[in-house]
C-alpha positions as CSV (number, residue, x, y, z in Angstrom):
1,M,-0.1,-0.3,-0.3
2,Y,1.6,3.4,-0.7
3,I,0.4,5.8,1.7
4,V,0.8,9.7,1.0
5,V,0.5,11.9,3.6
6,V,-0.1,16.0,2.6
7,D,-0.4,19.2,5.5
8,F,-1.1,22.4,4.1
9,T,-1.5,25.8,5.5
10,V,-3.7,27.4,3.5
11,L,-4.1,31.6,3.6
12,P,-7.1,33.1,5.9
13,P,-9.2,34.3,3.1
14,H,-9.6,31.0,1.1
15,V,-10.1,28.4,4.0
16,G,-13.7,28.4,3.5
17,A,-13.1,27.9,-0.6
18,F,-10.1,25.8,0.0
19,R,-12.1,23.1,2.3
20,A,-14.6,22.6,0.3
21,A,-13.0,21.9,-3.1
22,M,-10.5,19.9,-1.3
23,V,-13.6,17.9,-0.2
24,E,-14.8,17.4,-3.6
25,N,-11.1,16.1,-4.9
26,A,-11.2,13.6,-2.4
27,R,-15.1,13.0,-3.3
28,A,-13.9,11.8,-7.0
29,S,-10.7,10.1,-5.8
30,R,-12.4,7.5,-3.5
31,E,-15.8,7.2,-6.5
32,R,-13.3,7.3,-9.7
33,E,-10.3,5.6,-9.1
34,P,-10.4,2.0,-8.7
35,G,-6.6,2.4,-6.8
36,C,-7.2,4.8,-4.1
37,R,-8.3,3.1,-0.9
38,Q,-8.8,5.9,1.0
39,F,-8.6,9.6,1.5
40,D,-8.9,11.4,4.5
41,V,-9.8,15.4,5.2
42,C,-8.7,16.7,8.3
43,T,-8.5,19.7,9.8
44,D,-7.1,21.0,13.2
45,P,-9.8,22.9,14.9
46,M,-7.0,25.1,16.9
47,E,-5.9,26.2,13.3
48,P,-8.5,26.1,10.9
49,A,-6.0,27.3,8.1
50,R,-4.2,23.8,8.4
51,I,-5.3,21.3,6.4
52,F,-3.9,17.5,6.4
53,L,-4.6,14.8,4.1
54,Y,-4.0,10.8,4.7
55,E,-4.3,8.5,1.5
56,A,-3.8,5.1,0.5
57,Y,-3.2,3.7,-2.6
58,D,-2.5,0.4,-4.5
59,D,0.7,1.4,-5.2
60,R,3.0,4.6,-6.9
61,A,1.1,4.0,-9.9
62,A,-2.1,4.6,-9.0
63,F,-0.8,7.7,-6.9
64,D,0.4,8.9,-10.1
65,T,-3.0,8.1,-12.1
66,H,-4.7,10.3,-9.1
67,L,-2.6,13.4,-10.3
68,A,-3.0,12.9,-13.7
69,S,-6.7,12.7,-13.4
70,P,-8.6,15.6,-14.4
71,H,-10.6,16.3,-11.4
72,F,-7.0,16.6,-9.1
73,R,-5.7,19.3,-11.9
74,A,-7.9,21.2,-12.1
75,F,-8.0,21.2,-8.0
76,D,-4.3,21.7,-7.9
77,A,-4.7,24.9,-10.4
78,T,-7.6,26.5,-8.7
79,V,-6.3,26.1,-5.0
80,A,-2.2,26.5,-6.1
81,P,-2.6,30.3,-5.4
82,W,-4.5,29.6,-2.0
83,I,-1.3,27.8,-0.1
84,G,0.6,29.4,1.8
85,A,3.3,26.5,2.7
86,K,2.6,22.1,1.7
87,V,4.4,19.4,2.7
88,V,4.3,16.2,0.8
89,R,4.7,13.2,1.8
90,A,5.0,9.1,0.5
91,F,5.6,5.6,2.7
92,E,5.1,2.7,2.3
93,R,2.3,0.9,4.8
94,I,4.3,-2.7,6.3
95,D,1.2,-3.6,8.4
96,P,-1.3,-4.4,8.3
């Protein structure tokens, strides 16, 4: 299993729009991408501008398919100017 975690800091004026766009992107990923097994969108209640993603894919190829999907590319282009910081990390799940 290929795991991706992303930590966003969103510029304050765009938090609401970013959250809505992110939820739409996550739902599209879960519903349309056979290799996407989990896509959680989380926020820090003490820092509403901080959004955390936990994504699980069958393998790196499934994640690459996600990155090439029309819904992700549209999302990415829309939200890019709204992001103050973004950290992406990838892991291989070893258990279970």
